[in-house]
N, C-alpha and C positions, 0 to 999 in steps of 0.2 A: 263867779268862783268855779274852780274845777270840781267836778264830781269824782268820787273814788274810782269809778270805772275808767274815767279819762286819765287819772293819775296812773292807774294800773297799766293802761295802754301805753303811756309814755315810758314807763319803766320797762315794759316788754320791748319797746323799740330800742331803748338804750342797750338792753341785753343783746338784741340781735346785732346791733352795730358794733358791739365790743366783743362779745363772746365768739361769734361765728368766725370772724377773721383769725382770732387766736387759735381756734380749733384747727383751722386749715394750716396755720403756722406749725402747730404741734405735729400734725400728720406729715407735713413736708419735711420735718426734721429727721424722720425715719429712726427715731430712738426705739428702745425696746417696747414691744406691745404692752407689757405690764405697766411701764411708766406712762406710756401714751394714754392708756385706758384710765389710769388714776387721775391724770390731769383733766381729761375730758369729763370724768365724773364730778370732779370738783367744780368745773365750769358750769355744769348742769345744776348742781345742788346750790351753789352760792355764786351765781354768775358774775356779778360786778366785783365782789371781793375776790372771786377766783381769778379774774383777769389781773387784778393788782398782785395777787400772790404769784401768778405766773411771771409777770414782768419783773418781779423782784427776785424770785427764787428759781424760776423754771427754765430760763434760757440757757442753752448750751453753747459754750465758747470754744470747745475743743476744735471744731472744724472751721471756726472763723479766723483762727490764727491771730487773735488780738494780743496774745502773749508772745510777741515776736522775740526771737533770739538773734535777729539780724544785727551784725556788728559785734557780737560777742566773740572774743578771742578764744582760741583753743578748741573749738568744736571740731574743726577738720582733723586736728591731731588726735582727738579722742576717737573719732570714727576710724582713723587709720589703725590705731592701737587695738580697737575692738575687732577689726577685720583680721589682724594678725593672730589675736587670741582665738578667734573662731577657727582659723585654719589649723592652729596647733591642737586645740581640743578635739577637732575632727579626726585626729589620728590617734589611734589607741596607744602607739608606742610613746606618744608625747604626754600621756596621762598616767605616769607611773604612780602618782598619788591616788590610791584607791578611793579616798574620800571625795576627791574631785571627780574621778571616773564614775562613781556611783551616782553622782548628781549632775552629770554632764548635760542632760536634757534641760534642766532648769538654768544652768549656767549659760548654755548657748541661747536659750530663750531671752535672758536679760541682755546678753551681748547684742542680739538682733533687734529687740524691741526698743532699747533705749541706750545702747552703747555702754552698758555698765561693765567696767573692767573688773576682772578677777585679780585680787591682790593676795599675796601669801605672806608677806613680811609683817605680820600683825600679832600683837599681844592684846587679848581681850580680858576685861574684868566685868563680871556681872554685878551690878549694883542693885541690891535687893529691896531697897526702900528709899524714902526721901532723905533720911538722915545720912546714909552712906553716900547717896548721890551728891548732895550738896557739899559734904566733906571733900569728896574727890574733885568736884568742880572748883571749889575755892582754892584747894591745894594746887591744882593745875594752873589756875589764873595767877596765883601768887608767883609761880615759877616762870611765867611768860616772859620772853625776851624781845620779841619783835612785834607780834600782833595777836589780838584777841577778837574773834568774830563770833557773834551771838545772833541766833535767829529763833524767835519764840512766838508762839501763839498768844500766850498770856504772860504779862508782866504785872506784878502786884506791888503796891507801895506799902508793904508790911515789913516784918522783921527781916525776912529773907531778902526781899527786894531792897531794903535799906542797906543791908550788909553787902549785897552785890554792888550797889551803886557806889558805896564808899571804897570798895576794893578796886573797881574799875577806874575811879577818879585817881586813886593812888598809883595804879599802873600807868595811866596816861601821863601823870606828872613825872614818871620815870622814863618817859619817851616811848612807851609801847603804844602802837596804833590800836585803837579800839573802834570797832564798827558794829552797829546793832540794826537788825531788821525786826520790826515788831508788827504783828497783824493788827490792823486798825479796828477790827470788830472784836477780836478776842481780848484786846486790852482797852476796850472802849471806856471802861470805868476808871482807868488810871488817870490821875491828875496830871495836867499838862506840865506842872512844875517839876515833876519827876524827871522828864526828859529835858526840860529847859535847863535844869541844873547840870545835867550831863553834857549837853551841848556847850554850855558856858565854860566847861572845863576842857573843851577840845575833842570831845567824843562825837563821832559821826553817827547819826540816827536817822533812819527813814521808816515811815509807816508803809506797810504793804497794802496796796489797793485801798487808798484812803476813801472813806465813805462819810459823807456829810448829810445828815438827815435835815434839811428838807429836800435836797435833790437826790433822794434815794433811788438807786438803780440796782440792777441785778449784780453789780459788783459785790453787794453784801453776801451773795451766795457762794462766791469763789474765794475761799479763805486759805491763808497760809497756816496750816496746822502743824508745821514742822517745829521741832524742838532740838536744835543742834548748836553745838559749840565747836569751834576749831581754834586751836592754839598753836601758833608757830608752824602750822602745816603738818604737825607731827602727832598731835594729840586731839582726839575728837570725842564728843559725847552725843548720844541720841537716845530717844526713848519716849516714855509717856509723861515725864515730869516737867511741868512748867515752873515758872518763878513765882512761888506762892507758899505761904506758911502751911496751908492745908495738907501739903504733901508730907509734912512732918507732924503737925498738930492734929490733923483730922478736920472734919467739917461739922458744924453744930448739929445739923439734921441727919447727917449720915454716919457720924462717928469716925472710926479709923479709916484712913485713906490709903489703900494698898496700891503700890505702883512699882514699876521696874524700869531701870535705865541701863545703859551700856557705855563703858569707857573703852576707847580704842587707842592704842599706841602703835604707830606704824603707817604703812602705805595707804591703808583704807582711809586714814584721816585726810589724805590729799583728795580722795574721792568725795568726801564730805565737803571739802573746800570747793570742789567744782560746783556742787549744788549751791553753796553759799554765794560764790562769785556770780553765778548765773542769775540768782535772785537779786544780788546787789546791782547788777547791770540793769535789771528790769526796773528797780525802784530809783536808781540814781543816774542811769545812762552812762556809767563810768566802768571801765574794765579794771580788774585786779589781776595782775599776772607777774611772773618772774619767779626765780628759783627760791626766793625767801618765802614765797607763799606756796610754792609747789616743789618741795624737795624731790630730788631724783629717787625713783623707786629703788628700794634695797634689793627686792626680789629674794629676800632671805627666807629661810624655812621657818614657817610659823603657821598661824591659823588662816586658812583660806576664807576670804570675805568678799562679797560684792555689796556695794552701797547703791541701792536703787531709789530713784525718785519717780513720782508720778504726779500728774496734775493736768490742767487744761492746756499746758504748753507742750504736752507730749502727744504724739500720734496714737500711741497705744496705752491702754490701762496696764502699765508695766507691772505694778505690784500685785494687782488682782490676778494677772496671768501667771505670775510666779507662784502665788498661793495655789492656783488651780493645778499647775504642773506638779508641785510638791505633793498635794493631796492625792492626785490621780496616779502618782508613782509610788505611793505608800505600799509597803509590804507587811508591816506589823502593827504600826500604831500612828495615830494622829492626836496630839494633845494641843488644845487651843484655849487661850484665855483672851477674852475681849469684854470691854464694858458695854458694848452695843452690838447685839447679834441681829443684823438685818442683811443677810447675804443676798447678793444678786442671784438670779435663778441658776446660773452656771455653777456657782460655788455651793449653793444649797444642794444641787444635784450631785456635785462631787463628793460632798460629805455623806450624803445618803448612800451613794454608790459604794464608797469605801466601807461604810458600816455593814451594808448588805453583803459585802465580800469578806466578811469576818475580820476586817481590820478593827483594832481596838480604838474607837473614836470617842474621845472625852472632851467636853467643853465646859469651862467654868465661866459663868456670867454673874453679875451682881444681883442680889435679891432686892437691895435698895439702890436707887439710882439718882443721879443729879438731874435727870430729865424724865419727866413723866411720860411724854410721848415715846421717847426712846425705850423706856422700860416696858411699856405695853406693846410696842412694836416688836421688841426682842422676844417677849413672851409668846407672841403670835407664831413664832417659828418653832417653838419647843415641841409641840405635838407632832409636826411633820418629821422632825429629827428623831424623836423617841420612837416613832412607828418604824423607822428604818433601822433601829438598833443603836443609835448614837446615845451615849450616856451623858446626861445633862446634870450639872451641879450648880447650885445657887450658893454664892459666897455669902456667908452670914456674919462675918466679923467686920462690919462696916461696908465700905464701898470699894470694889476692886476696879482699878482704872488701867491695869497692866494690859499690854498688847503684845502677845508673843505666841508662837506656834512651834512645835517640834514634831518631826516626822521620822519614824524609825530611830536609828542610833547615831546618825551623822548630821542630818539637816535640821537647822533651826532658823527662825527669823524673829527679829525684835525691832520695834521702831515706833513710829507715830501713827500707823494705820490701824484704825478700828476695823472690825469685820463687818462693814456696812456699806451701803450705797454711797454715802457721802465721801468716805475716805477713798474708796476705789474709783469713783467716777468724777468727783467734783473738787475736792480739796487738794491742796499741794501737800504731799506727804513724803516721808523718807523712811526706808527700812534697811536694816542690815540683814543680808542673807549669808548664813554662816555654815561652813561645811567642815565640821570637826567633831569627832566623837567625844573628846574630853569636855568641850563646851556643852554639848548636848546632854551629857551626864549631869553637869551642874544645873542646867536649865530644867531637866527632868526632876531633880531633887527639889528645886524651887517650886515646880508645879505640884509635887506631892505635898509640900508644905501648905500651899494654897488649898489643896484638896482636903487637908485635915481641918480646915476652917470653913468647909462647905458641906452642904447636905445634898444628897442625890435625889433627883426627882424621878419617880417611877410613872409609867404610862397610866396605870390604873388610878393612881393618886391624882394625876393631872386631869383625867376625865371627870373627876368629882368637883372641879372648881365651879363656882357659881355662874349663872347666866349673865349677871352683870359684869363679871370678870371677863367672860368670853366676848361680850359686846365691846368692851373697851379695847380688848385685843384686836378685834376685827376692824374697828374704826382706825386704830393706829396702824394696822397692817395696810389699809387702803392708802393712807397718805405717806407711808414711810418711803416709797420709791421717789417721791417728789422732792424730798429734802435730803 
């Protein structure tokens, strides 16, 4: 029989054979030092489990180009249109709209890093909660004439999910095309019968990056966090709200579920369509194109909007860069709402620098969260921000899941991106970047309403938290960059 020292020796050999090659892989990936150090520490503390965690959650696909767009129609045309806009915005006389001119750096950034077109023929409606959001969505679907495209992280087989299913079946019977992309991990708990019923009625459905446990791979780490709808190429929706009752009824352990969504009518809906069709090509290897899906831009006078996407299929972290550009160009204020506050070092530095420059920086995060690790990891950044003069508020009326930011009087962004590593570096996300003072005023009023249901955290008060509280923060902070 083996003695314990022999068993320990074999375990050590297994550790060397597994952990050391993975350490070299991590170093060769040349990711951020912060993330590299975090992964190496995990491998040292829990070597065998650490290797498994890395293989499942840690590998980076951005540089490996596994999310290929080769064969996707329209990319060349998008690049050409972006080049034209770059030349136009580069000339002062072509930017008569002061709201565009004041944000030209961010606009040019998005044109350069991801060919995100600026559209002006738009009407926007801020949807302040789940009730208003689903009313608007169901009304728009009811009015659909040619096609309905949905792309969601979470579908639930509850009252809202059932109502949506019945409406989509009805529209398909009327001859309307219906296509659905659903994230395979986000909707893992959904019964197969839900989608089988839809497929049997002629609705096309594809899972995004299907994952089947027992052959679990790092595919589980790259998730489609988008929540978008496009109807007839003219109406679009995006924001934080998935298909589930909790966005109206709340959650048992969290109470009221606070969230925000956006309805777009106009040219920017076609830009949402571009994102959907690219993802549709990825899951089905079929192109969607033609004027019925992409109506000609009206170029009418309206609200200027750019629809940005980011994910492992992009060369740049487009949405994170746009956040950085907006924050560093702030002159008066930065108001941010996010359910998960785990900023990459560059964005943490940007917020601190803005506050130290006497910019009014305020952030609302939830006091109660749907994720314990995310909650404690978010809390671990509070002290650093408070020390720089950032004002932090804990939302106390349930759980706030909204994701938006406004800067000064003209710039705002709203979408699916949380202010964390995963949204900026790993997940597939979509945000609207809006350059309009009237919309910013509405969003600021919305922010002030959320502020009324929040309590401010002072630095002196934060220093008094218990040692156990601090330990949980620190542990969550260490592993937060990995996920």
